[in-house]
C-alpha positions in Angstrom: -11.3 -59.3 -6.8 -15.0 -59.7 -6.2 -14.5 -58.7 -2.5 -12.7 -55.5 -3.5 -15.4 -54.6 -6.0 -18.1 -55.1 -3.4 -16.1 -52.8 -0.9 -15.8 -50.1 -3.6 -19.5 -50.4 -4.4 -20.4 -50.3 -0.7 -18.4 -47.1 -0.2 -20.1 -45.5 -3.2 -23.5 -46.3 -1.7 -22.3 -44.9 1.7 -21.4 -41.6 0.0 -24.6 -41.5 -1.9 -26.7 -42.1 1.2 -24.9 -39.4 3.0 -25.6 -36.9 0.3 -29.3 -38.0 0.2 -29.5 -37.7 4.0 -28.0 -34.3 3.9 -30.4 -33.2 1.1 -33.5 -34.5 2.9 -32.9 -34.0 6.6 -30.2 -31.4 7.2 -28.2 -34.1 8.9 -24.6 -33.5 10.1 -23.4 -32.8 6.6 -25.7 -30.2 4.9 -25.5 -28.7 1.4 -24.2 -25.4 2.7 -21.3 -27.2 4.3 -20.5 -30.0 1.8 -18.1 -32.9 1.7 -14.4 -32.1 1.2 -13.3 -35.8 1.2 -14.3 -39.3 2.1 -11.8 -41.5 3.9 -13.0 -45.1 3.9 -16.4 -44.7 5.6 -15.8 -41.3 7.2 -16.4 -37.8 5.9 -14.3 -34.7 6.1 -16.5 -31.6 5.7 -15.6 -28.1 4.5 -16.3 -27.0 8.0 -13.6 -29.3 9.3 -11.2 -27.9 6.7 -12.1 -24.3 7.5 -11.5 -24.9 11.3 -7.9 -26.0 10.5 -7.0 -23.5 7.8 -9.1 -20.5 8.8 -6.4 -18.6 10.7 -3.8 -19.2 8.0 -6.2 -17.9 5.3 -6.9 -14.8 7.3 -3.2 -14.1 7.6 -2.7 -14.6 3.9 -5.6 -12.3 3.0 -3.9 -9.5 5.0 -0.5 -10.2 3.4 -1.6 -10.1 -0.2 -3.8 -7.7 -2.2 -7.3 -9.2 -3.1 -6.4 -9.3 -6.8 -2.9 -10.7 -6.4 -2.6 -14.0 -8.3 -0.3 -15.2 -5.6 -3.1 -15.1 -3.0 -5.2 -17.7 -5.0 -2.1 -19.9 -5.3 -1.2 -19.6 -1.6 -4.8 -20.3 -0.5 -4.9 -23.4 -2.7 -1.7 -24.7 -1.3 -2.8 -24.0 2.3 -6.2 -25.8 1.8 -4.5 -28.8 0.1 -2.0 -29.1 3.0 -4.8 -28.8 5.6 -6.9 -31.4 3.8 -3.9 -33.8 3.6 -3.4 -33.3 7.4 -7.1 -34.1 8.0 -6.9 -37.2 5.8 -3.8 -38.5 7.5 -5.4 -37.9 10.9 -8.4 -39.9 9.9 -6.3 -42.7 8.5 -4.2 -42.9 11.7 -7.3 -43.0 14.0 -9.0 -45.6 11.8 -5.8 -47.8 12.0 -5.9 -47.4 15.8 -9.6 -48.3 16.0 -9.2 -51.3 13.6 -6.8 -52.8 16.1 -9.4 -52.5 18.8 -7.5 -49.7 20.5 -9.1 -47.7 23.3 -8.0 -44.6 25.2 -9.1 -44.7 28.8 -11.2 -41.7 29.9 -8.7 -41.2 32.8 -5.9 -40.5 30.2 -8.1 -37.9 28.5 -9.1 -36.3 31.8 -5.5 -36.2 33.0 -4.3 -34.3 29.9 -7.3 -31.9 30.1 -6.4 -31.2 33.8 -2.8 -30.5 32.7 -4.0 -28.1 30.1 -6.2 -26.3 32.7 -3.2 -26.0 35.1 -0.8 -24.8 32.4 -3.0 -22.5 30.5 -6.1 -21.5 32.6 -4.7 -21.0 36.0 -6.3 -24.2 37.3 -9.7 -22.7 36.5 -11.9 -25.3 34.8 -14.7 -22.8 34.4 -12.5 -20.6 32.4 -11.7 -23.4 30.0 -15.4 -24.1 29.5 -16.2 -20.5 28.9 -13.3 -20.3 26.4 -14.6 -23.3 24.6 -18.1 -21.9 24.5 -16.7 -18.7 22.9 -15.1 -20.9 20.2 -18.4 -22.7 19.6 -17.1 -26.0 21.2 -18.6 -28.1 23.9 -16.5 -29.8 26.6 -17.4 -33.2 25.1 -16.1 -32.1 21.7 -12.9 -30.8 23.3 -12.5 -34.2 25.1 -12.8 -36.0 21.8 -10.2 -33.7 20.2 -7.8 -34.5 23.1 -8.6 -38.2 22.7 -7.7 -38.1 19.0 -4.5 -36.2 19.7 -3.5 -38.9 22.1 -4.3 -41.6 19.5 -2.1 -39.9 16.9 0.7 -39.5 19.3 0.5 -43.1 20.4 0.4 -44.4 16.8 3.3 -42.3 15.7 5.4 -43.4 18.6 4.5 -47.0 18.0 4.8 -47.0 14.2 7.6 -44.5 13.6 9.6 -43.3 16.6 10.6 -46.7 18.0 12.2 -47.6 14.7 14.5 -44.5 14.6 18.1 -45.6 15.3 21.1 -43.3 14.8 24.4 -45.1 15.1 27.8 -43.5 15.9 28.9 -44.5 12.4 26.1 -42.5 10.8 27.0 -39.5 12.9 30.6 -39.7 11.8 29.7 -40.1 8.1 27.4 -37.1 8.3 30.2 -35.0 9.9 32.7 -36.0 7.2 30.2 -35.4 4.3 29.3 -31.9 5.7 32.7 -30.8 7.0 32.2 -27.2 5.6 29.1 -26.7 7.7 31.2 -27.0 10.8 33.7 -24.3 9.9 33.0 -20.9 11.3 34.9 -17.9 9.9 36.4 -15.0 11.8 33.9 -12.6 13.3 34.0 -9.1 14.7 31.7 -7.4 17.2 30.9 -4.0 15.6 29.4 -0.7 16.5 28.8 1.7 13.6 27.6 5.2 12.8 25.9 5.6 9.5 25.2 9.0 7.8 23.0 8.9 4.7 24.1 10.7 1.5 21.8 13.5 0.4 19.7 13.7 -2.7 22.1 16.2 -4.4 25.8 17.0 -4.3 25.5 19.7 -1.7 23.6 17.5 0.7 26.2 14.7 0.1 29.0 17.0 0.9 27.2 18.0 4.1 26.9 14.4 5.1 30.6 13.8 4.4 31.5 16.8 6.5 29.4 15.6 9.4 31.0 12.1 9.2 34.5 13.7 9.3 33.4 15.9 12.3 32.1 12.9 14.2 35.3 11.0 13.5 37.3 13.9 14.9 35.1 13.9 18.1 35.7 10.2 18.5 39.4 10.6 18.1 39.4 13.2 20.9 37.6 11.0 23.4 33.8 11.3 22.6 31.7 8.3 23.4 30.9 6.2 20.3 27.6 4.9 21.8 26.4 8.4 22.6 27.2 9.8 19.2 25.6 6.8 17.5 22.4 7.3 19.5 22.2 11.0 18.3 23.6 11.0 14.8 23.4 7.5 13.2 20.7 6.9 10.7 21.0 3.2 10.5 18.7 0.5 12.1 21.2 0.1 14.9 20.8 3.7 16.1 18.6 3.0 19.1 21.1 0.3 20.3 24.0 2.7 20.4 25.1 1.6 16.9 25.7 -2.0 18.1 25.6 -4.5 15.3 26.8 -7.5 17.3 29.1 -10.3 16.0 29.1 -10.4 12.2 31.1 -12.5 9.7 32.8 -11.1 6.6 30.1 -12.5 4.4 27.4 -10.5 6.1 29.0 -7.1 5.3 29.5 -5.4 1.9 33.1 -5.7 0.7 34.3 -2.2 1.5 32.9 -2.4 5.1 34.3 -5.9 5.6 37.8 -5.0 4.4 37.8 -2.0 6.8 36.3 -3.8 9.8 38.4 -6.9 9.7 41.6 -4.9 9.4 41.0 -3.4 12.8 41.9 -4.6 16.3 39.6 -4.6 19.3 39.1 -1.0 20.4 40.1 0.6 17.1 37.9 2.7 14.9 37.9 2.9 11.1 38.3 6.0 9.0 35.1 7.3 7.3 34.1 4.6 4.8 32.1 5.8 1.8 29.6 3.5 0.1 26.9 4.2 -2.5 24.3 5.1 0.1 26.3 6.9 2.7 29.3 7.2 5.1 30.2 4.7 7.9 32.4 4.9 10.9 33.0 1.5 12.6 34.4 0.5 15.9 35.5 -3.1 16.6 34.8 -4.1 20.2 35.9 -7.8 20.0 37.2 -10.4 17.6 36.5 -14.1 17.4 39.0 -16.2 15.4 37.8 -18.7 12.8 37.2 -22.2 14.3 36.2 -25.6 13.3 33.5 -27.4 15.5 34.8 -30.8 16.3 32.8 -33.9 15.8 32.4 -34.4 19.5 31.1 -30.9 19.9 28.7 -31.4 17.0 27.6 -34.9 17.9 24.4 -34.0 19.7 23.3 -31.6 17.0 24.0 -34.1 14.2 22.1 -36.8 16.2 19.1 -34.6 16.6 19.2 -33.7 12.9 19.5 -37.4 11.8 16.7 -38.4 14.1 14.5 -35.8 12.6 15.3 -36.8 9.0 14.7 -40.5 9.8 11.4 -39.7 11.6 10.1 -37.7 8.7 11.1 -40.4 6.2 9.6 -43.2 8.2 6.4 -41.3 8.8 6.1 -40.5 5.1 6.3 -44.2 4.3 3.9 -45.1 7.0 1.3 -42.6 5.8 1.8 -43.8 2.2 1.1 -47.4 3.3 -2.1 -46.3 5.0 -3.2 -44.4 1.9 -2.6 -47.3 -0.4 -4.9 -49.5 1.7 -7.6 -46.9 2.0 -10.5 -45.6 -0.1 -10.0 -41.9 -0.4 -12.2 -39.6 -2.5 -11.7 -35.9 -2.8 -14.5 -33.5 -3.8 
């Protein structure tokens, strides 16, 4: 109990000294920057946070109006998530260091060389210039790579090696989620869509055009060519092709008409609230059930992902329980 109290008091003094140092000397943490969090004896600054969340915030500000209450909520969520990531990263690296872990410089250099080959055309100078444009030195970049390697190693060591998916678990999942492996009948459709007008006269004109197009198709006109010229749907530029669709992805009147056709057949003009449709079925796929053997690899990957996420969550929680974390 006494030891724990001394550790807490020591951390308080550490934070106080950092604040005083920043106030007096403009040390690594200055008042303009500020402390976002303290993790044991390490500091996460607002600059650290901004580097991680900056691009996300910029995207959000473009997506929402400045006075939209959702913007404030989304920004708060993004910053909290980013701070959690930084805290977890610090905890993982501290756990590695506490065990006396070391990453050889050769490992770091090998990964940097791979990055140069993959992303910079084997031009090391280009990497350095890119880093300078981002306000980073090569040494800082090396440290970032080193930290990524530590995090990867620790996750593999603490989480991934414990993930085991047995054939029994795969079978149980398949039985419990049988409906997910049933695929309904599908049709490959092309369609021509003519919008209704804003008044009765325009609507009648649209109906007449649809009937005229149907007559042309019945006398040998090319469906794709007519769709390219006359259709007003999103599929126009693709010759009216909608691709394979299930019954659930079409409104009822269109689904009833489309699934009553055989490959090569065309529907009559189908009227809906927004316009007139002519559909052509190119191909049909019958309903099917994916067998467990066919689904085995997919289920295994899904269960591995679920187990990994759960184990990682527990691991991070255990690191948090043992740590001193202070948010500002």
